N, C-alpha and C positions, 0 to 999 in steps of 0.2 A: 090539906091543899088538894085541889082537884087536878085531873089529868092534864087539862089545858095549861094550868099554871106550872105543873111539873115539867111539861115539855118545853115551855118557854125558858124556864130556869136552866134546864139541862143543856140547851143549845147556846146559852148566852156565852159571849166571849169571856166574861169573868169566870164562869164555871169551868170552861175548858182550860183557861190559863192556870187556874188554881188546882187542876187535876181533881175536880169533884166527880162524883158518880156520873158516868156518861148517860145513865138512864133516867135519873131524877134530879141531878144537880146537888144532892146531899153529900154529907161527909162519907168518903169511901172507907171500906174496911181496910185493915192492915195487911190483908192477904194479897195474893197475886192479882185479884180482881177478876173480871169476866174474860174468859177465853173466847176470842172472836171466832176461832174455829174450835168447836167444843172438843173436850177430851175424848168423848166417845168416838168422834170422827177421826181424831188424831190416832187413836189406838187401832181402830178397825182398818185404817189405810196407811198405818206406819208413817205418819207425817211429822213426827216430832223433830226430826233432823232435816227434813226437806224444807226448801225455802220458797218464799213468794217474792215476786218483784214489786218494789215500791215505785211511786211516781218519779222519784229522782234517779231511777235506774239501779239502785242498790237492792240487795236481797236480805231477807230476814227469816230465820227459822220459824216455823209455825208455832213452836213451843213458846216463843217470846211474844206472840201476838196476844197481848192482854191489854185491857183498858181499865181505868179506875172504876170501881163499882161498889156500892154498899151491899151489906149482907142481905138486907130485906129484898132488894131487887134481884140479887144474884140467886138466892134460894127461893125466891117467890115467883113473880110472873115470868122472868126470863127462863127459869127452870121449867115452868109449865110449857113455854113455847118449845123448848128443846124436846120435851117428852112428846108433845103433840106432833112434831114434824117427823120424828124418826120412823113411824109406821109407813109413811109415804115412800121413803127410800127402801124400806124392807120389802114392800110389795111392788116397787118400781113403777108407780103410777099416781096420778092425781085424778080423782074421779068426781069430787063434789066441789061446790062453790066454797064451802067452809074450809076444805083442804087448801084451796087457792089462797084464802085469807091467812091461814096458818103459815103457809109457805111464804107469802108476801111479808108477813111480820118477821119471820126468821131471816129472810134475805135482807130485809131492812136493817136488822141488827148487824149482820155481817158487813154490809156496805158502810153503815154508819160507824161501826167499830173500827174498820180499817182507816177511815178518814180521821177519826179522833186519835187513833194511834199515831198517825203521821204528824199530828200537831205537836207531838212530844219528841219527835226525832229531827235532828238538824238536817237541813238540805245538803250541807257539805260540812263535815266535822272539821275540815282544815280551814274553813272560813265561817266560823260561828256567827259572824255579823249578818250573814245571809238569812238567818232565822230558820224556823222549822220548815219541813217539807210542805205542810199545809198550814196556812195561817189560822189561828184560833177563830178569828172573826168569820171565816168561811162557814163554819159549822152552823152559824145562825141562819144561813141560807138553806139549811137542810131541815127546817122545822117541820115541813110536810112529811118528809121521810121519817123523821123521828116520831111524828104522831101516828104513822101507820104502825110502828113498833109499839108505842104506848097505848094504842087502842086495845091491846090485849088485857089491860088492867081492869077494864069495865065493859059491860055489854055495850056494843057500839052498833048503831044503825047507819048505813051509808045510803045516800040517795045521789047517784052519779049520772052524769050526762051520757057517758059512753058505755057503761057496763055496770057490773055489780060493785066494783071497788075502784078507788082512785089510784090505780096503777095498772100497768100492762104486765102480763105474765104468759110465757109460752113454755110448754113442756114437750119433751121428746123421749123416746126410748132408744138407748144407745147400746149397740152390740160391740163389745170390745174386740179389737183385732190385733192388738200388740201386747207384749208383756210389760208395758210401761205402767200398768196399773189402771184403776177405775175411778180415779179422782182427777178433777180438773176445775180450776177456778180462774175467772178473769173478771175485770171490772172496767168501767169507763167513768171516770170522775165527772167529766163535763156533762155526760148524758145521764148521770145518776143511775147506772145500770150495773147489774152483776149477773154473771152466768156461772152455774155450778153443775158439775156432773159427779154423782156419787153412785157407784154401781151402775145399774142400767137406767136410772132416772136422771135426766138432765133438765134443768129449769133455768130460764132467763127472766129476770125481773127488772122492770124499769119504773122508777118513781116519777111518773109523768102525768098523773091524773087520768091515765087510760088513753092518752092521745094516740100512741103508736098502734095499740090494738084496735082503735077506732078506724084508723087509716088502713091498716093491714091486719084484719082480724085473725087470720091464720098464719101470720108471719111470712118470712121470705118464701116465695114460690108455693104458698099455701100448704106448707109441710107440718103445720101444727099437729102434734101427736104421732108423727111418723116415726118409723124405726130407721135410724141412721147409724153411720159409723162414727167413731170418735173424731175422725178427721172432718167429716161432714158437720158434726156438731160444732166444731171450732169455727167453721166458715159461717154457720148459722149465727153463732154468738158474735162474730165479727160484724156481720151485716146488721144485726140488731143493735149492737153497741154503736155502730156508725150512725144508724138512723136516730138513735137516742141523742147523739151529740148534735144532730141537725135541728133538734126541737127549737122552735122559735115562738113559743107561747107558754102560758101558764093558766091557772084557773083561779077564780074567786070562789070562796067558800063562806057558808054561813053555818057556824058550829054552835051548838048549845049543849050544856051539860047539867045533869041533875045528880043527886046523890047516888042514883042507881045506874044511870045510863048516859050515853053520849049520842047525839044526832049530828051527822055531818051531811050538809047539803052542798053539792057542787052547783054553783049558780051559773057560771058562764066561763067561756074560754077567752082569755085576754092575750092577744098577740103582742109580742115585744116590738115588732117593727111597724105594725099597722099597714103592711104592704098588701095590696089587692092583687089577686091572681087573675088570669085571663077569664076564668069562668065566673068572676065576681066574688069568690070566696076570699076570706082573710087568709094570709099565709101563716101556717102553724109549723111548717118544716122548711128549712132552707133547701136550696137545690142540691140534688143528688149528683155526685161526681164519681164516675167509674174509676178514674185514676186514683183519686183519694181512697175510694173503697179498696182498691188493690193494695195500697199502702197499709190500710187498716188490717186487711186479711194477712198481709205479710207479718205484721206485728203479732197478731193473735194466733196465727197458724204456723208460724215459723217456716214459711215457704218463701222462695225468692219472687219478688215482684215481677221480675222479667219473665218468669214462667207462667204468670197468670194474667198479665196485662198486655193486650194487643194494641200496639201503637197505631197500626193501620186503621183499625175499626174503632178504637177508643173504648173498647169493651173489656170488662174483666171476666176472665174464664171462671167457670164454676164447676165444682165436683158434686153439685146437688142434683141437677136435672140434665136430661139429654135434650137434643134438639126438638123433641116432641113434647117437652115439658114433663116427662116422666122421671120419677126418682131413680137416680143412678145407683146401681149396686157397686160395692167396692171393686169387684172383679172387672167392672166396666170402666170406672174412672181411672183405675190404676194403669190401664192400657192406653188411655188417651195420650196423644202427643202433647208435649209441653208447648207453651207459646200460644 
């Protein structure tokens, strides 16, 4: 079976309901399955008993974040992805296009794994008729995300409209300023985005065909690659998650596969709403709202919205740049008045 067929089988509603291997749709092993957050990361950052928040507001320990997986996938291409991505976090940077692809595949696995896990958990255990947190049929909508992961199985050539790969990815260097640790993870289901900080390297990935990076190549305030604090990274993640959720378009693809390789051609951008902007372009992102942004930052950064949203100006306060557009240092933004 080729990679395209494996991908379609793995994301099918039937495979998800039957708890088949999340990576290929085959029979899973009798073990624990694939650890969404790998054991090497749980060990190095003492995450076993720490918890992550789910869509329904409940929390689950990282050690229980596993999904059904067959032994061939678990010890094969998934293990290869894990080994390939670790050096990036050890050196604290992403320097090549190939490293971007490796990171994109790994973060695809994490985002996909989290959503597959939530298809097996009840939204409310007191009301089982409400069903799972994520409906199994939703995973079928993530076929593109799944294919980014599965492209690691075979030599793959991408021909994309906006860049080298069919996703957006931003990276930053983070200087830790608190004893809370050097690990952070957040996601946005609707935007298909995931942000992670491990040590000094922080990366944000969006399964959007590269649309966000095409519109804002260097991310919020052009800070791509900058050295920021952990608090500033959380704001960056919130802004990128919010932008991801505003996406109002997708892509059409032409994909071919031979025994040895796969070719993926991004043909065109297909807007959902077909709305025309004032400049004549098709709308690919819905309108930005500073008040909603403030709510998003409140969620991801655990700050009070009243401290960052100015009702008089309708603007959201930032700890990223000063009035001259220069990156703020922690000593500067910590002294800024609230409101």
